[in-house]
C-alpha positions as CSV (number, residue, x, y, z in Angstrom):
1,M,-6.0,17.8,-29.4
2,K,-3.8,19.0,-26.5
3,N,-0.3,17.5,-26.1
4,E,0.1,17.3,-22.2
5,T,2.8,15.7,-19.9
6,N,2.3,12.5,-18.4
7,Y,3.9,11.2,-15.1
8,V,4.1,7.7,-13.7
9,Y,4.8,8.2,-10.2
10,I,5.6,5.7,-6.5
11,L,3.8,6.7,-3.6
12,E,4.6,5.7,-0.3
13,C,1.6,4.8,2.0
14,S,1.2,5.2,5.8
15,D,2.3,1.6,6.4
16,K,5.3,1.5,4.3
17,T,3.6,-0.2,1.3
18,L,4.4,1.4,-2.3
19,Y,1.8,2.5,-5.0
20,T,2.4,3.1,-8.6
21,G,0.0,4.9,-10.7
22,T,-0.2,7.4,-13.9
23,T,-1.6,11.0,-14.0
24,S,-1.6,14.3,-16.2
25,N,-1.3,16.2,-13.1
26,I,0.8,14.9,-10.3
27,E,0.1,18.0,-7.7
28,K,-3.9,17.3,-8.3
29,R,-3.2,13.3,-8.2
30,I,-1.7,13.3,-4.5
31,R,-4.1,15.6,-3.0
32,E,-6.8,13.0,-4.6
33,H,-5.1,9.9,-2.9
34,N,-4.7,12.0,0.3
35,H,-8.0,14.0,0.5
36,T,-10.7,12.4,-1.5
37,R,-12.7,9.8,-2.7
38,T,-11.2,9.6,-6.0
39,G,-7.8,8.4,-4.8
40,A,-7.4,4.8,-5.2
41,K,-9.0,2.7,-2.8
42,Y,-5.9,0.9,-2.1
43,T,-4.2,4.8,-0.7
44,R,-7.4,5.4,1.0
45,E,-7.1,2.9,3.4
46,R,-3.1,3.8,4.0
47,R,-3.4,7.6,4.0
48,P,-1.5,9.8,4.2
49,V,0.9,8.8,1.2
50,R,3.9,10.8,0.1
51,L,5.3,11.0,-3.0
52,V,8.8,9.3,-3.3
53,Y,9.5,8.8,-7.3
54,V,8.2,10.3,-10.4
55,E,9.2,10.2,-14.2
56,T,7.7,12.4,-17.1
57,C,6.3,10.9,-20.2
58,S,5.7,12.6,-23.2
59,T,2.5,10.3,-24.3
60,L,-0.1,8.4,-22.4
61,S,0.6,5.2,-23.9
62,I,3.9,5.9,-22.8
63,A,3.7,6.3,-19.1
64,L,0.9,3.5,-19.2
65,K,3.7,1.0,-20.5
66,R,6.2,2.4,-17.8
67,E,3.7,2.0,-14.9
68,A,3.2,-1.6,-16.0
69,E,6.7,-1.9,-15.9
70,I,7.4,-0.7,-12.7
71,K,4.3,-2.8,-11.1
72,K,6.4,-5.7,-12.1
73,L,9.4,-4.9,-10.2
74,S,9.9,-6.5,-6.7
75,R,10.0,-4.1,-3.9
76,T,13.6,-4.0,-3.8
77,Q,13.7,-3.1,-7.2
78,K,11.2,-0.1,-6.5
79,L,13.2,0.8,-3.6
80,L,16.1,0.8,-5.6
81,L,14.8,2.8,-8.5
82,I,13.7,5.3,-5.6
83,R,16.9,5.7,-4.2
84,N,18.5,6.4,-7.3
85,F,15.7,9.3,-8.0
86,R,16.6,10.9,-4.7
């Protein structure tokens, strides 16, 4: 089994809302969100999106747990996380 890097990311949508997800290929996933039907329904309706935050995780399990943690944050807390990332 291949050990691949996983990512937790936050996108800013065209309406300034935030979307959090996980992937093993960040560039491909952003393209999907912006250009294909395989992007999330939420982001398809709010294109274009731009990547504003990304974390690297060693396993999918860790990435999914971190995604759940981030999704529980308030918008203000997410914006602080993004600001500290830049």
